[in-house]
C-alpha positions in Angstrom: -70.5 -141.7 33.9 -70.0 -138.0 32.7 -67.0 -136.8 30.8 -65.2 -133.5 30.8 -63.4 -131.7 29.0 -59.7 -131.6 29.7 -56.8 -130.4 28.6 -53.4 -130.6 29.1 -50.8 -127.9 27.6 -47.7 -126.2 27.9 -46.4 -122.9 26.3 -43.0 -121.0 25.9 -41.6 -117.8 24.9 -38.3 -116.4 24.8 -36.6 -113.4 23.7 -34.1 -114.3 20.9 -31.4 -112.2 19.7 -34.1 -108.9 20.2 -33.6 -106.5 22.6 -37.2 -106.9 24.4 -39.8 -109.5 23.5 -43.1 -108.4 21.9 -44.7 -112.0 22.2 -47.7 -112.4 24.4 -49.2 -115.8 25.6 -51.9 -117.0 27.9 -53.7 -120.3 28.7 -56.9 -120.4 30.7 -57.9 -124.5 31.5 -61.1 -125.6 32.6 -61.5 -124.3 36.3 -63.9 -122.5 39.1 -67.9 -123.1 38.4 -70.2 -122.0 34.9 -69.2 -122.3 32.0 -65.2 -121.6 32.8 -65.5 -125.2 34.2 -66.5 -126.4 30.9 -63.6 -124.2 29.0 -60.3 -123.9 27.6 -58.4 -121.0 25.8 -55.3 -120.0 24.5 -54.5 -117.1 22.9 -51.0 -115.6 21.1 -50.0 -112.5 20.2 -46.9 -110.6 17.8 -47.1 -107.2 18.9 -45.3 -105.3 15.6 -41.8 -104.7 16.3 -41.8 -101.4 14.3 -44.7 -99.9 16.5 -44.1 -97.7 19.1 -46.7 -99.7 20.9 -46.3 -103.4 19.6 -45.5 -104.8 23.3 -48.3 -103.4 25.5 -50.7 -103.8 22.6 -49.6 -107.7 22.5 -49.9 -107.7 26.3 -53.4 -105.6 26.7 -54.9 -108.3 23.5 -53.9 -111.2 25.3 -54.8 -110.5 28.9 -57.8 -108.6 28.5 -59.7 -111.0 26.2 -59.2 -113.8 28.4 -60.7 -112.0 31.2 -63.3 -110.5 29.2 -64.3 -113.5 27.6 -64.7 -115.6 30.6 -66.8 -112.5 32.1 -69.2 -112.9 29.2 -72.8 -113.4 29.4 -73.9 -117.6 29.2 -76.3 -116.7 27.0 -74.1 -115.0 24.4 -72.5 -117.8 22.0 -68.6 -118.1 21.3 -68.8 -116.2 18.1 -70.4 -113.3 19.8 -68.7 -112.7 22.9 -65.4 -113.3 21.1 -66.3 -111.0 18.2 -67.2 -108.2 21.1 -64.4 -108.7 23.5 -61.6 -108.4 20.0 -64.0 -105.2 19.1 -63.8 -103.3 22.0 -60.5 -104.4 22.2 -59.1 -103.5 18.8 -61.0 -99.7 18.9 -59.1 -99.3 22.3 -55.9 -100.0 20.5 -56.8 -97.8 17.4 -57.6 -95.3 19.6 -54.3 -95.3 21.5 -52.4 -95.2 18.4 -54.1 -92.3 16.7 -51.6 -89.4 17.5 -48.8 -91.8 14.9 -49.3 -90.6 11.4 -48.4 -93.8 9.5 -50.8 -96.6 10.2 -48.2 -99.2 10.9 -46.5 -97.2 14.2 -49.3 -97.4 16.8 -50.3 -100.2 19.0 -50.1 -102.9 16.5 -50.3 -107.1 17.3 -51.3 -110.0 15.3 -53.5 -112.5 17.4 -54.7 -115.7 17.2 -56.9 -117.4 19.8 -58.2 -120.9 20.4 -61.4 -121.6 22.7 -62.6 -125.1 23.5 -66.2 -125.5 24.4 -68.0 -128.7 24.7 -66.6 -131.2 21.8 -66.3 -127.8 19.1 -63.2 -125.6 18.6 -63.2 -121.7 17.9 -61.0 -119.9 16.6 -60.3 -116.0 16.5 -57.1 -115.0 14.3 -55.6 -111.8 12.7 -52.3 -111.2 11.6 -49.3 -113.5 10.7 -49.3 -116.0 14.1 -50.2 -119.9 13.2 -52.6 -122.3 15.0 -51.5 -125.8 13.4 -53.4 -129.3 14.4 -52.0 -132.5 14.5 -54.6 -135.1 14.9 -52.7 -138.8 14.5 -50.8 -138.3 10.9 -52.8 -135.4 9.6 -50.3 -132.1 10.2 -52.9 -128.8 9.2 -52.6 -125.2 9.9 -55.8 -124.0 9.9 -55.2 -120.0 9.7 -54.3 -117.7 7.0 -51.5 -115.4 7.3 -52.6 -111.5 6.6 -49.3 -110.3 5.3 -47.7 -109.9 2.3 -44.0 -110.9 1.1 -41.6 -108.6 0.3 -38.3 -107.7 0.2 -38.6 -106.4 3.1 -39.9 -109.0 4.8 -43.7 -109.7 5.5 -45.7 -107.2 5.7 -49.0 -107.4 7.4 -52.0 -106.3 6.0 -54.2 -107.2 9.0 -53.7 -106.4 12.7 -55.4 -105.5 15.4 -55.4 -102.0 16.3 -54.6 -100.9 12.6 -58.2 -99.9 11.6 -61.3 -98.4 13.7 -63.0 -101.2 12.0 -61.8 -105.2 12.4 -61.8 -108.1 10.4 -61.3 -111.4 12.2 -61.1 -114.5 10.5 -63.7 -117.3 12.5 -63.8 -120.6 12.1 -65.3 -123.4 13.7 -63.7 -127.3 14.1 -64.5 -130.3 15.9 -62.5 -131.5 18.5 -61.5 -135.4 19.0 -59.4 -137.0 21.7 -55.7 -137.0 21.1 -56.0 -133.8 19.1 -52.9 -131.1 19.7 -53.2 -127.7 18.8 -50.2 -125.8 18.3 -49.9 -121.6 18.0 -46.6 -120.4 16.8 -45.2 -116.6 16.5 -43.8 -116.1 13.3 -40.2 -116.5 15.1 -40.7 -119.9 15.3 -42.8 -120.6 11.4 -40.8 -118.3 9.7 -37.9 -119.9 10.7 -38.8 -123.7 11.4 -39.9 -125.8 8.5 -43.2 -127.8 8.7 -42.0 -131.1 8.7 -39.6 -130.5 11.4 -42.2 -128.5 13.6 -44.6 -131.6 13.3 -41.5 -134.2 13.9 -41.5 -132.3 17.1 -44.7 -131.8 18.3 -45.5 -135.9 17.3 -43.0 -137.6 19.8 -45.2 -138.5 21.9 -42.9 -139.9 24.2 -41.6 -136.4 25.7 -43.6 -133.8 27.2 -46.0 -130.9 26.3 -43.2 -128.4 28.3 -39.8 -130.7 26.6 -41.6 -130.2 22.8 -42.0 -126.7 23.3 -38.6 -126.2 24.4 -37.5 -128.2 21.5 -39.5 -126.0 19.4 -37.7 -122.9 20.2 -34.4 -124.7 20.0 -35.2 -125.7 16.7 -35.9 -121.5 15.9 -32.7 -121.0 17.4 -30.8 -123.1 15.1 -32.1 -121.9 12.3 -31.1 -118.8 12.9 -33.8 -117.3 14.2 -33.8 -113.7 14.4 -37.1 -113.0 16.5 -38.8 -113.7 19.5 -40.1 -117.2 19.6 -43.3 -118.1 21.8 -45.2 -120.8 21.2 -48.4 -123.1 23.1 -49.4 -126.7 23.0 -52.7 -128.1 24.2 -53.3 -131.6 24.2 -57.5 -133.3 24.6 -57.6 -135.8 27.0 -61.2 -136.1 26.9 -64.4 -134.4 25.8 -67.6 -134.4 27.7 -70.6 -136.4 25.7 -72.9 -134.4 23.0 -76.2 -134.4 25.1 -73.6 -132.8 28.3 -72.5 -130.6 25.7 -75.5 -129.2 24.5 -76.7 -128.2 28.3 -73.5 -125.7 28.4 -75.2 -122.6 27.2 -77.2 -122.6 30.3 -78.8 -119.2 31.4 -79.8 -119.1 35.2 -83.7 -118.8 36.1 -84.6 -115.7 37.3 -84.6 -115.5 41.3 -87.5 -115.8 43.7 -88.6 -112.9 45.7 -86.3 -113.3 49.2 -87.1 -112.7 52.4 -85.2 -111.9 55.3 -83.7 -115.0 56.3 -83.2 -117.2 53.1 -80.2 -118.4 51.7 -79.2 -118.7 47.8 -76.2 -120.4 47.3 -75.3 -119.7 50.7 -75.8 -116.1 51.1 -78.0 -115.9 53.6 -80.3 -112.5 52.8 -80.0 -109.4 55.9 -81.7 -107.0 54.6 -84.1 -105.8 52.0 -82.5 -102.6 50.4 -84.5 -101.5 47.4 -87.7 -103.1 46.2 -88.8 -101.7 42.8 -90.3 -103.1 39.0 -86.7 -103.7 37.3 -84.7 -104.7 40.5 -84.7 -106.1 43.8 -81.3 -105.3 46.2 -80.2 -107.4 49.4 -77.7 -107.1 51.7 -76.8 -110.6 52.2 -73.9 -112.6 54.5 -71.7 -115.0 52.9 -72.3 -118.1 54.9 -68.6 -119.6 54.7 -67.1 -116.7 55.1 -68.8 -114.1 57.1 -68.8 -111.2 54.8 -71.5 -108.9 54.0 -72.3 -108.2 50.3 -75.3 -106.4 47.9 -77.2 -109.2 46.2 -78.9 -107.8 43.2 -81.5 -109.6 41.0 -83.9 -108.7 38.0 -87.4 -108.5 39.1 -89.5 -111.6 38.2 -91.8 -109.1 36.5 -89.1 -108.9 33.8 -89.1 -113.0 33.2 -90.7 -111.9 29.1 -88.8 -109.1 29.3 -85.5 -110.5 27.2 -84.3 -107.2 26.7 -84.4 -106.0 30.3 -82.8 -110.1 31.3 -79.6 -109.5 28.2 -79.4 -106.1 29.7 -79.0 -107.7 33.8 -76.6 -110.1 32.4 -74.6 -107.2 30.9 -74.5 -105.0 33.9 -73.2 -108.2 36.2 -70.1 -109.0 32.7 -69.0 -104.9 32.7 -69.0 -104.3 36.6 -66.7 -107.9 36.6 -64.2 -105.8 33.9 -63.5 -102.7 36.4 -61.6 -103.1 39.4 -61.3 -98.8 40.3 -61.4 -97.1 43.6 -64.4 -94.8 42.4 -66.6 -97.6 40.6 -68.3 -100.3 43.0 -66.8 -103.7 42.6 -69.0 -106.1 41.6 -67.5 -110.0 41.8 -67.5 -113.4 40.0 -69.3 -116.2 41.8 -67.2 -117.8 44.2 -69.3 -121.1 44.2 -72.1 -122.8 41.5 -75.0 -119.8 40.6 -78.3 -121.6 40.7 -80.3 -118.4 39.9 -79.6 -115.1 38.1 -78.1 -112.1 40.1 -75.0 -111.0 40.5 -72.7 -110.0 43.5 -71.4 -106.4 44.7 -69.4 -104.7 47.8 -72.1 -103.5 50.5 -71.5 -99.8 50.5 -72.3 -97.7 54.4 -73.6 -94.2 53.2 -76.1 -92.1 50.5 -76.7 -91.3 47.5 -76.1 -88.0 46.1 -79.5 -87.0 46.1 -80.3 -88.4 49.6 -77.5 -86.5 51.1 -78.5 -83.0 49.1 -82.2 -83.1 50.9 -80.0 -83.2 54.1 -77.6 -80.2 53.5 -79.7 -77.8 50.6 -77.1 -75.0 51.7 -74.0 -76.6 50.9 -71.0 -75.0 49.7 -70.4 -74.6 45.9 -67.1 -75.8 46.9 -68.3 -78.9 48.5 -70.5 -79.9 45.6 -67.8 -79.5 43.1 -65.6 -81.9 44.8 -67.5 -84.6 43.8 -66.8 -84.2 40.6 -63.1 -85.2 40.4 -64.0 -88.5 41.6 -66.7 -89.4 39.0 -64.5 -88.1 36.1 -61.9 -90.8 37.3 -64.4 -93.3 37.6 -65.6 -92.3 34.4 -62.7 -92.2 32.4 -61.3 -95.5 33.9 -64.7 -96.7 32.3 -64.0 -94.7 29.0 -60.8 -96.2 28.8 -62.3 -99.8 27.8 -64.9 -98.2 25.4 -67.8 -98.5 28.3 -70.5 -95.5 28.5 -72.1 -95.1 31.8 -75.3 -93.9 30.1 -76.9 -93.0 33.9 -75.2 -90.5 35.6 -77.7 -88.5 38.2 -77.5 -87.6 41.7 -78.6 -91.5 42.6 -75.7 -93.3 40.9 -73.2 -91.6 42.8 -72.6 -92.5 46.4 -70.5 -90.9 48.9 -69.4 -93.7 51.6 -69.6 -93.0 55.0 -65.8 -93.0 55.1 -65.5 -90.0 52.4 -64.9 -92.1 49.4 -67.2 -91.5 46.4 -68.0 -94.3 44.1 -70.2 -94.6 40.8 -72.9 -97.3 40.8 -75.4 -98.8 38.8 -74.0 -99.9 35.9 -77.2 -101.5 34.8 -77.6 -98.9 31.7 -73.9 -99.1 30.6 -72.5 -100.2 27.3 -69.9 -101.0 25.2 -68.7 -99.3 22.4 -71.7 -99.7 19.8 -71.5 -103.6 20.3 -75.5 -103.5 22.5 -76.4 -100.3 21.7 -79.9 -99.5 20.3 -79.3 -96.0 19.2 -83.6 -95.4 19.8 -83.2 -95.9 23.3 -82.8 -93.1 25.8 -80.6 -94.9 28.3 -81.2 -93.5 31.7 -83.1 -90.9 33.1 -84.0 -88.7 30.6 -84.0 -85.5 32.8 -80.2 -86.2 32.6 -79.6 -88.1 29.3 -77.7 -86.4 26.7 -79.8 -85.3 23.0 -78.0 -87.9 21.6 -80.2 -90.7 22.9 -83.6 -88.9 21.9 -82.6 -88.6 18.9 -81.1 -92.0 17.9 -77.9 -90.9 17.2 -74.2 -92.1 17.6 -72.5 -91.4 21.3 -69.1 -91.0 22.8 -67.8 -90.0 26.3 -69.1 -86.5 26.0 -72.5 -87.9 26.9 -72.0 -88.7 30.1 -70.0 -85.7 30.2 -73.7 -84.4 29.7 -74.9 -86.0 32.1 -72.3 -85.3 35.1 -72.9 -81.7 33.7 -76.8 -81.6 34.5 -76.0 -83.8 37.7 -73.6 -81.2 39.1 -76.3 -78.0 38.1 -79.2 -79.9 39.9 -77.4 -80.2 43.0 -76.1 -76.6 42.8 -79.2 -74.9 42.1 -82.2 -78.1 42.7 -83.3 -77.0 39.1 -82.3 -78.5 35.5 -80.4 -76.2 33.0 -82.9 -76.5 30.4 -86.3 -76.6 32.6 -89.0 -79.1 32.7 -90.0 -79.1 29.3 -86.4 -80.9 28.8 -87.6 -84.5 29.2 -90.1 -84.3 26.8 -88.0 -83.2 23.6 -87.9 -85.4 20.6 -86.7 -83.6 18.4 -84.3 -81.3 16.7 -86.3 -79.0 16.4 -87.7 -78.9 20.3 -84.4 -79.0 21.3 -83.5 -76.1 19.1 -85.7 -74.1 21.2 -84.2 -74.9 24.6 -82.3 -71.9 26.0 -79.5 -72.9 28.9 -80.2 -70.7 32.2 -77.8 -69.7 34.1 -76.5 -71.6 37.4 -76.3 -68.4 39.0 -79.6 -67.4 38.7 -80.7 -70.2 41.1 -77.6 -70.0 43.2 -75.8 -66.7 43.0 -73.3 -68.3 45.1 -72.1 -69.7 41.7 -69.2 -68.4 40.7 -69.6 -66.8 36.7 -66.4 -69.2 35.5 -68.0 -72.3 36.7 -71.4 -71.6 35.4 -69.5 -70.8 32.1 -67.8 -74.4 32.2 -71.3 -76.1 33.1 -72.6 -74.3 30.5 -70.1 -75.9 28.1 -70.5 -79.5 29.1 -74.2 -79.3 28.7 -74.0 -78.0 25.0 -77.0 -79.5 23.5 -74.2 -80.3 20.2 -71.8 -82.7 21.6 -69.4 -81.2 18.9 -69.5 -77.7 21.7 -68.9 -79.6 24.8 -65.3 -80.2 26.2 -63.5 -83.1 23.9 -61.7 -84.9 27.3 -63.4 -84.8 30.8 -59.9 -83.7 31.9 -60.8 -80.4 30.3 -64.2 -80.3 32.1 -62.9 -80.6 35.2 -59.9 -78.7 34.8 -62.4 -76.0 34.5 -64.3 -76.6 37.3 -61.3 -76.3 39.1 -59.7 -73.1 37.9 -60.7 -70.2 36.0 -60.5 -70.3 32.1 -60.0 -66.9 30.9 -60.8 -67.9 27.5 -64.1 -69.5 28.2 -66.8 -66.7 29.2 -69.7 -65.5 28.8 -70.0 -62.7 26.9 -72.4 -63.1 24.6 -75.0 -64.0 27.1 -77.4 -61.5 29.0 -76.3 -59.3 31.5 -79.0 -61.0 34.1 -77.2 -64.4 32.8 -74.0 -63.2 33.3 -74.5 -62.2 36.7 -77.8 -62.4 38.0 -77.3 -60.5 41.2 -75.5 -57.8 40.4 -78.1 -57.0 37.4 -81.0 -57.2 40.2 -79.0 -54.5 42.7 -78.3 -52.3 40.0 -82.4 -52.6 39.1 -83.2 -52.2 42.2 -80.6 -48.8 43.0 -81.8 -47.2 39.4 -85.3 -48.0 40.7 -85.0 -46.4 43.8 -83.4 -43.3 42.2 -86.0 -43.2 39.5 -88.9 -42.8 42.6 -86.9 -40.9 44.5 -86.5 -38.3 41.1 -90.6 -38.7 40.8 -91.4 -38.0 44.4 -88.9 -35.1 44.3 -91.0 -33.5 41.5 -94.5 -34.7 43.2 -94.0 -32.6 46.2 -92.8 -29.6 44.2 -96.1 -29.6 42.5 
């Protein structure tokens, strides 16, 4: 008989004498399919009360850690998955707190998480929340506080959101049947003596829920003046060792499918796109009758490990976002036996297809596409994610008029999976940072969006056909921006100026925020001019009109002189 990881758990939190509760708790017990069915997790956080964003930091850290961790690729180790998720969380929290003058005033929180998989436990810890273990009669604290004692109380030396780079304690431990793990905030362990805490936990005659309540009541009796939170997890059963070794399972590639084939309960109804990188099908869920898009890596990629990792990452990143202007990617509703992802089925066409059938589209119509795309990109950027492949092919206009950003195959989170020497997406739209192998941020997506709008408006590229071949700084320096007005006289000067700024080859000269770029596309900015550009670029239509008049006058004078002779 094959044993499974079976865990019993309880948790409790209360505000105590404080006005608000800055603690946050989260549990995930084995459920569903895949690794989620073999994994248990608990996370606890204590938002720094002196920091304005402490409560938000604690809640965000617990909620996002658990959701993002269980969406990470199955090929990642526990340490890799947890570290990457926490690094992205930390950067977001730190970024939110940049307008505070002191680094102890931002979005700060302590954080401790326990992951159980197979016969091993994995601990992530920062701050002064604690993780304890009761094994038989042995009672042990498995974490170390990151705090200094002073006359004003504990002063944290490390916390999520405190610094740009994160320093997380990571620990692995074995699991045994009967182990009880306890997670507490300092509203508990700073007031309850260890002996009393152990005695309450060791009272096996009481349920875990009752023991949680007793821990909080004991802290109150010791005059705890802080929020009080604790979690208890008891291991009831563990998988056999051979079962544990099979958990790091990466599904095999999906075979080529034909109309009528069924895979994991999805029946193929239509081939949407087949290329060297991926196969995309319209499928019907046989159980629910709903239509979806099923995307698989091409069988040609069987030996391309980087490409397969990117595909798995696309599935993970897609499941992190639920936004009206980003294509929805869905988690597995049942066990997957092959490598694929499931997305919503969109009816409509890409902007490249739309432009081919609307070659005379008005400037206002084209610029209306910018707003939903900017909203989608801002949602990605708020969670440290770059799309990295913005182009007309990846902006989808649904039949109901909704614009959606699609294809997250080139997306990355922070610098966690970046290869700075790799030019992501199509070279025609990629910012120079990719070709130069230097760090990039949201301004790289801004460049690609501006290049996309430029092409939709003019049917040309802002720096010509040679741009995509540039690989060095000297080559980029030879490029010159061509005014959009030169190709499309209906483009107003102020829109051309906004595009020119967003398309600056130096990212420092672009807009600091996408919202600023959008505002300048929608409203003339008197401070943004093209005074330094030649007259031909500032207003090509007027230039040729005046030139024509001058030529006509000149020819008239020459003709008059000739007739006099």
